[in-house]
N, C-alpha and C positions, 0 to 999 in steps of 0.2 A: 261682394267679390270684386277685387280690384282689376284694373286693366291688365296688369302683368300676369295675374292668375289666369285670365281668359286667354291671353296669348299663349301661355304655357300649355294650357289644355288644348288649344288649337293644334299645336304640333303633334300631340298624341292621338287626337281623334281623327286625324287625316287618314288613318288606316281604314276607316269605315267605307268610303266609296271604293277603295281598292279591293275589298273582299266582299262587296255586296253582290252576291249571286244567289240564285234560288237554292234552298237547302239541299235539294237533290243533287245539285252540282257540287256543293261544298263537301259532301260526305266523303268523297274519295281524295280530297286534297288537304286534309288537316295539317299535315307536315309542312306543306307549302305556306299555309296560312300562318303557322307559327313562325316560320322563317321571315315572312313578310312583316309580321307584327314586331319581331325583334329588330329588323332592319329599320322600320319606321320609328320605333322607339329610340334607337341609336341616333337616327337623324334628328329627332326631336331634342335629344340631349345635346347634340352638337350645336343645334340652332340656339338653344337656350344659353349655351356657353359662349355664344357670340361668333360662331363660325358662319360667315356669310355664304360659303359654298353650300352649307346644309339648307339654308333657305332657298337658294337657287335650285338645289336638287329636289326639294319639296315641291316647288312650283313646277318643275319639269315633270315630276312623277304625276302630279294631278292633271297637267295638260295632256300628257301621253295617255293617261287612263281615259280621259274624255274622248280623245281622238280614236283610240282603239275601240271603245264601246260604240261610238257612232259608226265606225266602219263595220263592226260585227253585227250591228242592230238588224239591218234589213235581211241579211243572209241567215240569221238564226231565229228571227221572230216568227217565221212561218216555215214549217217543214213539210216535206212531201213523202214521208216515210210509208204511208199506206196508199199512195197514189192520189189521195185527195189532200188539199191544203189543210193543215192543222195549225192553228194559232197557239203559240206558246206564251200564254198570258203571264205566268210567273216570270219568265225571262224578260218580257217587255216591261213589266212593272219594276223589277229590280234594276234593269238597265237604265231606264229613264230616271229612276231615283239616283243611281250612281253617277250618271252624267250631270244631273242637276247639282249634286253635292260636290263633284269635282270642280265644276265651274264656279260654285260658291267659294270653295277653298282657294281656287286660283285668284278670284277677286279679293278675298280676305287676306291671303298671304302676301299679296303685292301692295297692300296699303302702307301708308307712311308710318303708322304707329308700330306695325310689325317690323318694318325695316329699321326703325330707330331702336326697337327692343333688341334686335339681333346685332345691330351695329353695322349693317351693310351700307 
């Protein structure tokens, strides 16, 4: 697999950290997931066609996702619904995975080979 193939795949797989939530949370939002997937796919196509703004938007989206997940992490990791603290382990695991993937995508999308591929 060539370098350009990996970079092309990178633009389409960046949807993963954006929709990485526990399955119980995703059940009610399938329409939103579809819209997000189409938007990220369109962003990927624009980046592959050499639009520098698409790469900038991809980096922005991944950074924003990491920031929002970090802000939400402590308030949603433990709930007090029954009067006693209940740890939401699926939420913790999926959030940490999403934060790690978003930071990795931030690092990877801002590298020189990707910028040269896009033409930014």
